[in-house]
N, C-alpha and C positions, 0 to 999 in steps of 0.2 A: 704893744704886743698883745696878742689874743691869748690869754692864759687858759682858755677853754679848749685850745687846740689838743688833739689826741695824737699821742706818739704810738705808732704801730711798728713793732720791732720783730724782726724774724730772726731766729737763732737756730742754726743747724744743729740738730742732735744726731750724732753718729754712734750708734749702739756699740759698735765694736771698740770704740775708743774710750767710752765712758767719760768723756770730757766735754766741755761746754765753751761756747763763745759768748763773752760778756757783751751786753748792750754797750754801744759807745757812750761815753760819759758826756753827752750833750744835753740831757735833760735839764730844763731850768726849774727853779722853785715854783710850785704851784699854789696859787691863791685859793683855788677851790679844792676842797678836801675829797670831792667825788671824782678825781682824776683817775682814768682807767687806761690800762695798757692791755693790748691783745698780744699775747706771747705764743710763738709757735716752736714746737720741736719737730724736726723733720728728718726723714731719711732720704738720701739722694745727694746731688752735687748742687747745692743752692749758693753757698757762700752766706755772708751776712748782709742784710739790707734793711734799711729803715724807710717807712713811708708814713705819710699822714693822710687819713681819709681813705675812701675806696680806691683799691689798686687795679691796675691792669692785670689781665689773665696772665699767669706765669706758667711756664711749661717745665715739667719735671720728668726726668728720664730714669728708668729703673730696668735692671735685668732680673727677671724672676724665673723661678723653676715650677714645674708642673706640680700642682697639689700643695704648694707651700703658701701659707697665708702670709703676705708680706705687708709690713708697716710702712705707710707712706708719710703721714704727718699728723700732728695733733695740735688743737688750738685751745686756749683758755683765755677768758677775760678777767682781770683782777683790778683792785684798786691799789695803786702804787703807794698811797699814803697810809692806808689802814691794813693792807695785806688781806683784805677780805675778797673772796671770790665774788665775782659779779655774774658770770654766766659761762657755761662750757660751749655755748652756741649750738648751732645746728648745721649738718651738711645736707645739701640738696644735690641730687644728680641732674646736671644739665644734659649729658648724653651718657649712654650706657656702653660698656665694653662689649665686644662681640665674642670674646673667647674665654672670659673670666667673670668673677662675681665681686663686686665691691661690698664692703660692709663697714660699719662704724661701732665703736664702743667707747665707753667712758673709762679712763684709767686716772687714778689719783697719782700724782707725781710732783717732784720738787721742781722749782724753777732753776734753770742752769745759768741765769745771768747774774746771780748773787743776790736778787730781790728776795725779801721775805724768807730768810733762812729758817729752816725747820717746819715750814708750812707746805702741806701738800694741796695742790689745786686739781680740780677736775678737768683733764684734757679730753676733748672729743676727737678721737682718733679715727682715721680712715685707713682701710686696708684693701688689698686686692689679692684675690686667689685665682690663679689660672687653672680652670677646671674643665675646660672644653677643647676638643680638637687638638689633642696632645701631639699627634704625629704629623699635623699639616700646618698649624698656626705658626707664625714666626714673630708677628707684632700684634699689639693691641693698644687701644687708647680709650679714655673716657674724660669727661669734663664734670667738675663738682665745684660748688661754692659753699664756703663756710661763712655763716653770718651770725650776728647776735640779735637777740630780740629787741634790744633798745635802738637797733638801726645804726649804731655807731660804727660798725665793723662789717665789711663784706669782702671776702677774699675768693675770687674765682681762680681755679687751678685747673690746668690740663695735665693728665698723667699719661705719659707714653711708656710702653713696655717692649723691651726685646725679650721674647718668650724663651729665654735660656738656652743653654747648650743641651742638646739631645743626648741623653745617656741611655744606652740600651745594651743589655747583656746579649752577646752574640753566641757564647758558648758557656755552659750548656744551654740548649734550648729548653723551653718549658716542657716538662714531662719526659725529657730524655732519660734513658736508663743505661747503666753501665754495669757489666757482669763481672763477677769474681772469676775471670777465666785465664789468669796469669798464675805463674808459680805453683803449679799443681792444683789449680782451681781455688786459691786462697787469697788472691789479691786482684785488684783491677789494673788495667793499663794506666798509663798517665791520663788523668782527666783534665782537659784544657778549660781554664776559666778566663774569659776575655770579654771586653765590652767595648762598644763604639761610642765616641764622644766628639762633639765639636770643639771641646777644651783639650788642646793638646799639651797643656803645661801641668795641670794639676793631678797629683797622684790619685790613683783609684785605691779605695779601701774595701776589702772583701770581708764578709762575714759568712762563713759556711758551716752550718750546724747539721749534724747527722743525728737522726732519731729513729727509733724502731719499737714497734709494739707487735706482739703476737697476734694472730688473726682474731682471737676473742678478746684481745685487749688485756689478758690476764697479767702479762709481764711487759714492762716498758723500759726502754733504755733511751737516755738523752745524753748525747756526747758533748764534750766541750767544744765550743767553736773554734774553727781555724780562721785566722785573721791575717792573711797575707796582704801585701800591698804591691802595687805595680805601677809603672808608667802607663799612660792611657793607650799606647800603641803596643803594649807587650802582653804576652799570655802567661799566666800562672798555671803550673801543672801540679796536681795533687794526686797521690796514690793512696787507696784505702786498703789496708791489709786486715783480714779476718774480722771485718765489720761491714755492715750494710744497712739499708733502710731508706728513709726519706732524706734528701738533702735540701735544706732551706738555704737558697743562695741569695745574698743581697750585696750589691755593689754600691758604694757611695763615692760621690766626687763633689766636694763642697756641700751644698744643700741638696744636689741632685741625687736621686736613688733609683734603682731598678731591682726587681726581685723576680726569681723563678723558683720552680720546684723541679728536682731531678731525683732519680732513685738509683741506688746501688743494690743489685740483685744477685742471687746465686746462679750457679751453672749446673748442668746435668753432669754428675760425676760418673765416669765409666765404671760399669759393674766390676770388671776385673781389677780396677784399682782399688775399689772398696774391699773386695774380697782379700786381696793380697795384704792390704793394711790390717784387716781384722785378724787374719791368720798369723801375721807377724806379731801381734800384741799378745798372743796366748800360744806359743809354739810348743810348749812342754806340757800342756794340759792333757787330762785323760781323753778329752774330745777336742783336738786342736782347732777345728773349724766351728766350735760352738758359738762363737761370738757372732758369726754370720747369721745364725738362727735368731739371736737376739735382734740384730739389726732388722731382719725380715718381720719379725713380730711387732716391733716398735715403729717402724716407719716404711715398711715395704721396700727397704733398701734405698731410701731417698733422703738425702740430707735436705733437699729443696723440693718444694711442690708448688705447682701452679695454684695460686691462692689469691683471692682479693683482700688486700690490705691497703689502707689509705687511698681507697678509690681506684687502685690499679691492680690488674691481674697479671703478676709475673711470677718468677721463681722465688718465693719466700721461703724461709726455713720451715720444714715440716714441724708442726706443733700440735700437741694436745694439752691445752692449758699452757702450763710453763715447762712441760716435759717436751724436749725439742731435739731435732736433728735425728741422724741415723740411729743413735742408741736411745732415743727417748730420754735424754739426760734431764734430770730435774734438779735445779740448783738448790743446795742445802739452805741458803739464805738470800744472797743477793744475785739477781739475774746477771748471767755472764754472757755478754754479746759475743765474745770470741767463740764460746762453745756453740752458739747459735749459727755463726757464719763461717767457721772453720771446720770442715768435715774431718780433717785430721786431728784437731784437738777434741772434737766430739767424740770420736772413736777411742781416743786415749782416755778420755774421762770415763766413758762407759767401761771400758776394759778395767780401769783401776777400781771402780765400784764393784764390778763382778768378782774380780780376784780378791778384793777385800771381804766379800761375802764367804769365801771358802773357809778361812779360819773361824768365822762365826758359826759355820756349820759344825765345825770340830768342837767348838765350845758348847753348842747346844746338844750335840751328840753325848758329851760327857755328862751333861745334866740328866739326859734321858737314861743313860746307862748306869748312872749312879743309883737311880731309883728302880732300875730293871737290870740287875746284874746279868740276866741271861741273854740279853740283846747282843747280837753279833756286831762286830765293827762294820761301819759303812764302807762300801767300796769307794774308790776315787770317782766313779761315775755317779754314785748315789750323792756323794758330797756336792758334785756339780748340780744335781737336781735340786738339792736344798738351796744352793746359791741362787739358782735361777729363780726360785720362789721368792727369796729374799729380795732380789733385784726388782721384782714387781711389787711385792706387797709388804716390805719391811722385815726386820730381822728377829722378831719375837720368836721363841721356840715353837710356839703353836702355828707359825706361819710356814714351818718346814714342809718339805715335799713328803719326807719320810717320818712317820710317827710310830711310837711303840704300839703293838697290838694289845688288845685287852688283857691277854695273859702275860704280857711283858716279855715274850720269848721271840718275837720277830718284828720286822718293820712292815708297816702297811702304808699305802699311798693316801695322802691327805686329800680330803675333798675341798679344802679351802684355798688351794693355790690356783687361783682363777685368773684368766685374763679378761679383758673388757667384754669379750663375747661369751663369758661364762664357760670357757674351756680351760683345761689345765694348762697353765702358762708354760710349764717346763716341757710338757709333751708337745705342745705346738711349736715352741721354739726349737726342739730337736727335730721335729718333722720338717722345719723350714730351713735346716742347714744347708748351705750352698756349697 
C-alpha cells in the first residue's frame, strides 16, 4: 500500500442548515506525519465525493440575484495528523463570466468533518456577483481552478448561473406623485403597490417609509415604515391621511429587491372652502372674518405652494422655516406633520392660538391699567389688535398693539408690531380680510 497517497475529500457546506457532512471513515493509519488533506466547503448541490490526486472539472449550478455577492466554495489544505494549516491555495480564472464579477477572499473557519476540533483554518473562498446586464442576461458561466503551491492538489471547477428571478416594482413608478385630493383634500386615493416577478410562490415583503422636510430643511419628519406583505400577483393598497412627503418604496422577495421613490403632495384648496372654514372657527368674534386676514398675511391663502423639495417641484406645504401652512403655524416643540399636511387641522391650530391670545390681551391690559388708572378699557376690536400682534411676535406686554401714552391717559399704536415686510402686522392682516 502506498501510504503517501493523498486523500482529497469534498464536503458540502450549506449555510442555511449550519450542518456538516463528515468524511467517510475510510482513511487508513498514515506512516508519514506530513499527510495532508484538501477540504472544501461549498454552496450548491454537490453531495459528498472523495477523490485522490487531480480531479476532472466539476460543474456547479447556482441561482443568483442581481447585485448579491454569492459564495460558491472555499478550499484549505491541512495536515491531518498535526492539525496544522499547510496552505489556503490559490484560485486562477480559466475563463471569465460575461455578466458578473468573480472574487476571492480568505476566511478562517472550522472544519465540518470533525477533524481538528477548535482549530480554524484559512479557506480560500470564491464568490460571484451578477452586476451587469440586469434586464437582459439570463445565464452566465466561468471556469476557475484551485491549486496548492506544493502541487499536490488541483481542482478545476465550472460555475454555471441562472440569473435569478426578475423582481421589478410596477406600481408606483419611480418619481410618481399622489395628491391629497380625497376627503376634503386631506387624504390620498388608494395607492397601489405591486411588483412583477418570475417567482410566483414566494411572498413579497414591502417596506414603505414616508419622510418630509420643509423647503429649507429646518423641520424634518420621518415616519414609521409600513411593512405589508402580499402574494407576487397581488396588489397592496395604502391610503395616506393628513401626511405627505417622499415615499421610499422597497420590495423584497427572498434575496431579490427593487426600490423606487414616489411622492405624496398637496392639492389646491378652493378659496371658498378656506374662507368658510376660517369664518366657522371664529363666528362670534368682534371681527368674524379676521382669521382670513391672518391666512392672507401668513400664506397668501395657500396651504400648499409649488416649491422644490427633495429634487421635485410639486405642491409642498407653504413654509417659512418651521411656520407652515395657511396659518403659518409654528410648532411649540415637536414638528407636527398633520398640521403641515391637513389644511383643516392647520386652520384649527391657528384659530386656537389666536383665540388664546385674547385673554392674554386682557391680562396685559390689567397690568397697564394698574400702573395707569386713567386708561380707558380696550374695545373688543382693540383686544383683537393686540392678539394679532401676539400671534406674530409673542405675548409680552411690550409686544401689544396698544400701549399707554406717555401721560398714561390714552392708548397709542405700538411701532413694534411688525410683519416680515416691516409693516404693522395687525393693520396688514385687517386690510387682507377676505
